[in-house]
N, CA, C and O atoms as a Tinker XYZ file with bonds, in Angstrom:
   300  protein
     1  N      3.400000   12.106000    0.865000    73     2
     2  CA     3.417000   10.107000    1.704000    64     1     3
     3  C      4.772000   10.232000    0.410000    63     2     4     5
     4  O      5.886000    9.775000    0.666000    81     3
     5  N      4.531000   10.766000   -0.669000    73     3     6
     6  CA     6.046000    9.827000   -1.668000    64     5     7
     7  C      7.325000   10.608000   -0.932000    63     6     8     9
     8  O      8.356000   10.053000   -0.551000    81     7
     9  N      6.902000   12.536000   -0.784000    73     7    10
    10  CA     8.050000   13.048000   -0.468000    64     9    11
    11  C      9.111000   12.289000    0.989000    63    10    12    13
    12  O     10.327000   12.319000    1.181000    81    11
    13  N      7.939000   11.643000    1.813000    73    11    14
    14  CA     8.225000   11.490000    3.041000    64    13    15
    15  C      9.493000   10.297000    2.505000    63    14    16    17
    16  O     10.683000   10.287000    2.819000    81    15
    17  N      8.983000    9.654000    1.894000    73    15    18
    18  CA    10.054000    8.024000    1.093000    64    17    19
    19  C     10.980000    8.009000    0.977000    63    18    20    21
    20  O     11.851000    7.192000    1.277000    81    19
    21  N     10.982000    9.633000    0.152000    73    19    22
    22  CA    12.269000   10.196000   -0.714000    64    21    23
    23  C     12.968000   10.726000    0.023000    63    22    24    25
    24  O     14.142000   10.804000   -0.338000    81    23
    25  N     12.568000   11.376000    1.476000    73    23    26
    26  CA    14.105000   11.957000    2.073000    64    25    27
    27  C     14.364000   10.828000    3.288000    63    26    28    29
    28  O     15.400000   11.022000    3.925000    81    27
    29  N     13.436000    9.503000    3.748000    73    27    30
    30  CA    13.805000    8.744000    4.046000    64    29    31
    31  C     14.647000    8.002000    2.988000    63    30    32    33
    32  O     15.664000    7.558000    3.522000    81    31
    33  N     14.601000    7.809000    2.111000    73    31    34
    34  CA    15.533000    6.619000    1.542000    64    33    35
    35  C     17.131000    7.360000    0.610000    63    34    36    37
    36  O     17.967000    6.731000   -0.039000    81    35
    37  N     17.062000    8.958000    0.910000    73    35    38
    38  CA    18.446000    9.206000    1.065000    64    37    39
    39  C     18.566000    9.583000    2.432000    63    38    40    41
    40  O     19.737000    9.504000    2.803000    81    39
    41  N     17.872000    9.917000    3.206000    73    39    42
    42  CA    18.686000    9.731000    4.340000    64    41    43
    43  C     19.590000    8.334000    4.429000    63    42    44    45
    44  O     20.801000    8.151000    4.547000    81    43
    45  N     18.397000    7.390000    4.313000    73    43    46
    46  CA    19.357000    5.741000    4.711000    64    45    47
    47  C     20.516000    5.693000    3.690000    63    46    48    49
    48  O     21.572000    5.104000    3.918000    81    47
    49  N     20.213000    6.419000    2.437000    73    47    50
    50  CA    21.709000    6.220000    1.473000    64    49    51
    51  C     23.295000    6.953000    1.829000    63    50    52    53
    52  O     24.401000    6.505000    1.527000    81    51
    53  N     22.948000    8.273000    2.601000    73    51    54
    54  CA    23.444000    8.932000    2.699000    64    53    55
    55  C     24.197000    8.417000    4.599000    63    54    56    57
    56  O     25.409000    8.362000    4.807000    81    55
    57  N     23.459000    8.211000    5.353000    73    55    58
    58  CA    23.856000    7.498000    6.510000    64    57    59
    59  C     23.925000    5.911000    7.041000    63    58    60    61
    60  O     23.640000    5.742000    8.226000    81    59
    61  N     24.242000    4.871000    6.337000    73    59    62
    62  CA    23.439000    3.676000    5.993000    64    61    63
    63  C     25.154000    3.691000    7.396000    63    62    64    65
    64  O     25.906000    4.665000    7.448000    81    63
    65  N     25.290000    2.811000    8.019000    73    63    66
    66  CA    26.674000    2.243000    9.074000    64    65    67
    67  C     27.510000    0.940000    7.531000    63    66    68    69
    68  O     28.685000    0.573000    7.526000    81    67
    69  N     26.398000    0.533000    6.423000    73    67    70
    70  CA    27.339000   -0.256000    5.772000    64    69    71
    71  C     28.199000    0.551000    5.000000    63    70    72    73
    72  O     29.234000    0.045000    4.564000    81    71
    73  N     27.775000    2.385000    4.636000    73    71    74
    74  CA    28.836000    3.440000    3.573000    64    73    75
    75  C     29.448000    4.150000    4.201000    63    74    76    77
    76  O     29.752000    5.267000    3.783000    81    75
    77  N     29.896000    3.578000    5.711000    73    75    78
    78  CA    30.368000    4.526000    6.877000    64    77    79
    79  C     29.932000    5.384000    7.809000    63    78    80    81
    80  O     30.683000    6.248000    8.261000    81    79
    81  N     28.674000    5.250000    8.206000    73    79    82
    82  CA    27.799000    6.007000    8.868000    64    81    83
    83  C     28.166000    5.869000    9.765000    63    82    84    85
    84  O     29.223000    5.245000    9.861000    81    83
    85  N     27.435000    6.425000   11.074000    73    83    86
    86  CA    27.742000    6.800000   12.572000    64    85    87
    87  C     26.049000    5.782000   12.883000    63    86    88    89
    88  O     24.888000    5.997000   12.534000    81    87
    89  N     26.561000    4.920000   13.508000    73    87    90
    90  CA    25.471000    3.576000   13.413000    64    89    91
    91  C     24.786000    4.254000   14.208000    63    90    92    93
    92  O     23.686000    4.284000   13.655000    81    91
    93  N     24.621000    5.447000   16.178000    73    91    94
    94  CA    23.904000    6.221000   16.632000    64    93    95
    95  C     23.958000    7.454000   15.857000    63    94    96    97
    96  O     24.484000    8.210000   16.673000    81    95
    97  N     23.703000    8.308000   14.551000    73    95    98
    98  CA    23.351000    9.041000   14.030000    64    97    99
    99  C     22.874000    8.113000   13.367000    63    98   100   101
   100  O     22.318000    7.742000   14.401000    81    99
   101  N     22.404000    7.036000   12.297000    73    99   102
   102  CA    21.553000    6.813000   11.725000    64   101   103
   103  C     20.048000    5.582000   12.875000    63   102   104   105
   104  O     19.250000    4.827000   12.319000    81   103
   105  N     20.082000    5.665000   13.468000    73   103   106
   106  CA    18.872000    4.990000   14.886000    64   105   107
   107  C     18.258000    6.303000   14.648000    63   106   108   109
   108  O     17.241000    6.690000   14.073000    81   107
   109  N     19.170000    6.825000   15.252000    73   107   110
   110  CA    18.535000    8.338000   15.921000    64   109   111
   111  C     17.304000    9.253000   14.751000    63   110   112   113
   112  O     16.112000    9.526000   14.897000    81   111
   113  N     18.248000    9.508000   13.652000    73   111   114
   114  CA    17.471000   10.047000   12.693000    64   113   115
   115  C     16.431000    9.399000   12.040000    63   114   116   117
   116  O     15.353000    9.964000   11.852000    81   115
   117  N     16.730000    7.895000   11.562000    73   115   118
   118  CA    15.741000    6.952000   11.351000    64   117   119
   119  C     14.358000    7.356000   12.075000    63   118   120   121
   120  O     13.490000    8.035000   11.527000    81   119
   121  N     14.281000    6.868000   13.323000    73   119   122
   122  CA    13.019000    7.342000   14.031000    64   121   123
   123  C     12.772000    8.810000   14.184000    63   122   124   125
   124  O     11.598000    8.995000   14.504000    81   123
   125  N     13.507000   10.006000   14.064000    73   123   126
   126  CA    12.723000   10.630000   14.224000    64   125   127
   127  C     12.125000   10.923000   12.342000    63   126   128   129
   128  O     11.010000   11.422000   12.189000    81   127
   129  N     13.008000   10.548000   11.042000    73   127   130
   130  CA    12.133000   10.293000   10.337000    64   129   131
   131  C     10.811000    9.279000   10.120000    63   130   132   133
   132  O     10.043000    9.292000    9.158000    81   131
   133  N     10.782000    8.681000   10.914000    73   131   134
   134  CA     9.533000    7.761000   11.146000    64   133   135
   135  C      8.105000    8.493000   12.173000    63   134   136   137
   136  O      6.990000    8.624000   11.670000    81   135
   137  N      8.330000    8.796000   13.249000    73   135   138
   138  CA     8.357000    9.352000   14.456000    64   137   139
   139  C      7.149000   10.957000   13.231000    63   138   140   141
   140  O      5.954000   11.250000   13.284000    81   139
   141  N      8.278000   11.501000   12.378000    73   139   142
   142  CA     7.135000   12.237000   11.649000    64   141   143
   143  C      6.461000   11.832000   10.906000    63   142   144   145
   144  O      5.546000   12.636000   10.731000    81   143
   145  N      6.350000   10.880000   10.239000    73   143   146
   146  CA     5.687000   10.331000    9.144000    64   145   147
   147  C      4.740000    9.639000    9.215000    63   146   148   149
   148  O      4.150000    9.214000    8.221000    81   147
   149  N      4.324000    9.326000   10.731000    73   147   150
   150  CA     2.939000    8.905000   11.833000    64   149   151
   151  C      1.943000    8.980000   11.807000    63   150   152   153
   152  O      1.030000    8.176000   11.617000    81   151
   153  N      2.036000   10.516000   12.106000    73   151   154
   154  CA     0.811000   10.834000   11.943000    64   153   155
   155  C     -0.358000   11.365000   10.840000    63   154   156   157
   156  O     -0.098000   11.871000    9.748000    81   155
   157  N     -1.095000   11.234000   11.139000    73   155   158
   158  CA    -2.139000   10.950000    9.969000    64   157   159
   159  C     -2.173000   12.699000   10.043000    63   158   160   161
   160  O     -1.834000   13.398000   10.998000    81   159
   161  N     -2.819000   13.239000    8.401000    73   159   162
   162  CA    -3.101000   14.373000    8.607000    64   161   163
   163  C     -4.199000   14.937000    8.818000    63   162   164   165
   164  O     -4.188000   16.146000    9.051000    81   163
   165  N     -5.596000   14.121000    8.789000    73   163   166
   166  CA    -6.760000   14.066000    9.352000    64   165   167
   167  C     -7.681000   13.054000    9.433000    63   166   168   169
   168  O     -7.242000   11.905000    9.387000    81   167
   169  N     -8.919000   13.236000    9.549000    73   167   170
   170  CA   -10.159000   11.944000    9.774000    64   169   171
   171  C    -10.044000   11.043000    8.224000    63   170   172   173
   172  O     -9.419000   11.472000    7.254000    81   171
   173  N    -10.346000   10.511000    8.236000    73   171   174
   174  CA   -10.551000    9.620000    5.998000    64   173   175
   175  C    -12.048000    9.436000    6.771000    63   174   176   177
   176  O    -12.702000    9.324000    7.808000    81   175
   177  N    -11.987000    9.497000    5.579000    73   175   178
   178  CA   -13.855000    9.488000    5.360000    64   177   179
   179  C    -13.872000    7.994000    4.519000    63   178   180   181
   180  O    -12.738000    7.613000    4.230000    81   179
   181  N    -15.045000    7.042000    4.059000    73   179   182
   182  CA   -14.755000    6.386000    3.717000    64   181   183
   183  C    -16.686000    6.287000    3.466000    63   182   184   185
   184  O    -17.568000    6.310000    4.325000    81   183
   185  N    -16.825000    6.149000    1.611000    73   183   186
   186  CA   -17.966000    6.428000    1.526000    64   185   187
   187  C    -18.415000    4.696000    0.961000    63   186   188   189
   188  O    -17.721000    4.463000   -0.029000    81   187
   189  N    -19.216000    3.628000    1.249000    73   187   190
   190  CA   -19.792000    2.537000    0.689000    64   189   191
   191  C    -20.860000    2.343000    0.155000    63   190   192   193
   192  O    -21.885000    2.014000    0.752000    81   191
   193  N    -20.737000    2.548000   -1.191000    73   191   194
   194  CA   -22.674000    2.399000   -2.271000    64   193   195
   195  C    -22.046000    0.255000   -2.535000    63   194   196   197
   196  O    -21.141000   -0.579000   -2.561000    81   195
   197  N    -23.819000    0.652000   -2.678000    73   195   198
   198  CA   -24.475000   -0.661000   -2.923000    64   197   199
   199  C    -24.028000   -0.732000   -4.758000    63   198   200   201
   200  O    -23.436000    0.275000   -5.144000    81   199
   201  N    -24.212000   -1.526000   -5.535000    73   199   202
   202  CA   -23.852000   -1.581000   -7.035000    64   201   203
   203  C    -25.998000   -2.008000   -7.291000    63   202   204   205
   204  O    -26.829000   -2.794000   -6.836000    81   203
   205  N    -25.928000   -0.854000   -8.302000    73   203   206
   206  CA   -27.446000   -1.474000   -8.597000    64   205   207
   207  C    -28.232000   -3.032000   -8.780000    63   206   208   209
   208  O    -27.578000   -4.072000   -8.699000    81   207
   209  N    -29.068000   -3.026000   -8.923000    73   207   210
   210  CA   -29.513000   -4.794000   -9.716000    64   209   211
   211  C    -28.872000   -4.951000  -10.031000    63   210   212   213
   212  O    -27.862000   -5.522000   -9.621000    81   211
   213  N    -29.322000   -4.216000  -11.558000    73   211   214
   214  CA   -28.649000   -4.847000  -12.974000    64   213   215
   215  C    -26.721000   -5.420000  -12.948000    63   214   216   217
   216  O    -26.004000   -6.234000  -13.531000    81   215
   217  N    -26.645000   -4.705000  -12.220000    73   215   218
   218  CA   -24.995000   -4.228000  -11.657000    64   217   219
   219  C    -24.503000   -5.983000  -11.256000    63   218   220   221
   220  O    -23.922000   -6.996000  -11.646000    81   219
   221  N    -25.149000   -5.436000  -10.349000    73   219   222
   222  CA   -24.973000   -7.466000   -9.368000    64   221   223
   223  C    -25.277000   -8.588000  -10.079000    63   222   224   225
   224  O    -24.833000   -9.685000   -9.739000    81   223
   225  N    -25.985000   -8.439000  -11.029000    73   223   226
   226  CA   -27.074000   -9.703000  -11.665000    64   225   227
   227  C    -25.749000   -9.985000  -12.336000    63   226   228   229
   228  O    -25.110000  -10.996000  -12.045000    81   227
   229  N    -25.144000   -8.731000  -13.615000    73   227   230
   230  CA   -24.171000   -8.681000  -14.490000    64   229   231
   231  C    -22.799000   -9.355000  -13.646000    63   230   232   233
   232  O    -22.203000  -10.072000  -14.450000    81   231
   233  N    -22.296000   -9.359000  -12.662000    73   231   234
   234  CA   -21.270000   -9.938000  -11.982000    64   233   235
   235  C    -21.815000  -11.503000  -12.071000    63   234   236   237
   236  O    -21.348000  -12.390000  -12.786000    81   235
   237  N    -22.789000  -11.586000  -11.265000    73   235   238
   238  CA   -23.000000  -13.108000  -10.644000    64   237   239
   239  C    -23.159000  -13.815000  -12.548000    63   238   240   241
   240  O    -22.289000  -14.662000  -12.751000    81   239
   241  N    -23.851000  -13.626000  -13.475000    73   239   242
   242  CA   -23.641000  -14.139000  -14.751000    64   241   243
   243  C    -22.356000  -13.602000  -15.693000    63   242   244   245
   244  O    -22.567000  -13.407000  -16.890000    81   243
   245  N    -21.166000  -13.394000  -15.193000    73   243   246
   246  CA   -20.257000  -12.923000  -15.781000    64   245   247
   247  C    -19.175000  -14.339000  -14.104000    63   246   248   249
   248  O    -18.333000  -15.082000  -14.609000    81   247
   249  N    -19.270000  -14.421000  -13.214000    73   247   250
   250  CA   -19.103000  -15.632000  -12.588000    64   249   251
   251  C    -19.082000  -16.890000  -12.842000    63   250   252   253
   252  O    -18.218000  -17.753000  -12.682000    81   251
   253  N    -20.166000  -16.903000  -13.269000    73   251   254
   254  CA   -20.599000  -18.461000  -14.035000    64   253   255
   255  C    -19.791000  -18.371000  -14.511000    63   254   256   257
   256  O    -18.671000  -18.777000  -14.202000    81   255
   257  N    -20.202000  -17.682000  -15.608000    73   255   258
   258  CA   -19.632000  -18.076000  -17.053000    64   257   259
   259  C    -18.106000  -18.220000  -16.920000    63   258   260   261
   260  O    -17.664000  -18.930000  -17.823000    81   259
   261  N    -17.304000  -17.836000  -16.200000    73   259   262
   262  CA   -16.769000  -17.589000  -16.456000    64   261   263
   263  C    -16.086000  -18.807000  -15.487000    63   262   264   265
   264  O    -14.872000  -18.858000  -15.683000    81   263
   265  N    -16.686000  -20.059000  -14.233000    73   263   266
   266  CA   -16.857000  -20.496000  -13.700000    64   265   267
   267  C    -16.601000  -22.340000  -14.348000    63   266   268   269
   268  O    -15.866000  -23.319000  -14.224000    81   267
   269  N    -18.210000  -21.671000  -15.298000    73   267   270
   270  CA   -18.301000  -22.765000  -16.568000    64   269   271
   271  C    -17.456000  -23.622000  -17.193000    63   270   272   273
   272  O    -17.495000  -24.851000  -17.130000    81   271
   273  N    -16.072000  -22.403000  -18.286000    73   271   274
   274  CA   -14.969000  -22.096000  -18.712000    64   273   275
   275  C    -14.026000  -22.668000  -17.908000    63   274   276   277
   276  O    -13.232000  -23.374000  -18.528000    81   275
   277  N    -13.852000  -22.593000  -16.717000    73   275   278
   278  CA   -12.869000  -23.063000  -15.830000    64   277   279
   279  C    -12.498000  -24.717000  -15.818000    63   278   280   281
   280  O    -11.499000  -25.401000  -16.039000    81   279
   281  N    -14.520000  -25.041000  -15.257000    73   279   282
   282  CA   -14.422000  -26.303000  -15.374000    64   281   283
   283  C    -14.111000  -27.504000  -16.293000    63   282   284   285
   284  O    -13.770000  -28.658000  -16.031000    81   283
   285  N    -14.409000  -26.661000  -17.810000    73   283   286
   286  CA   -14.921000  -27.548000  -18.981000    64   285   287
   287  C    -13.185000  -27.886000  -19.422000    63   286   288   289
   288  O    -13.203000  -28.959000  -20.025000    81   287
   289  N    -11.721000  -27.351000  -19.331000    73   287   290
   290  CA   -10.762000  -27.641000  -19.758000    64   289   291
   291  C    -10.464000  -28.650000  -18.335000    63   290   292   293
   292  O     -9.409000  -29.285000  -18.356000    81   291
   293  N    -11.346000  -28.799000  -17.146000    73   291   294
   294  CA   -10.196000  -29.867000  -16.419000    64   293   295
   295  C    -11.006000  -31.308000  -17.368000    63   294   296   297
   296  O    -11.535000  -31.960000  -16.467000    81   295
   297  N    -11.196000  -31.769000  -18.235000    73   295   298
   298  CA   -11.967000  -32.547000  -19.255000    64   297   299
   299  C    -10.614000  -33.279000  -19.715000    63   298   300
   300  O    -10.642000  -34.115000  -20.619000    81   299
């Protein structure tokens, strides 16, 4: 992904109309670069796991403590 981005940036620096490049070449080249970048490399797998009960409890306690600390600042 970063190589694609680097190639696109290099093309823009070299062919942008503001630096003397041909606008038609710039638009065509940019479209070609972006068309190649839209292809996905393959299927994406997402794995969602649920936190354990002790982890959920600790998270609730931490949030409650932060909320209590924030509310006392307003007094």
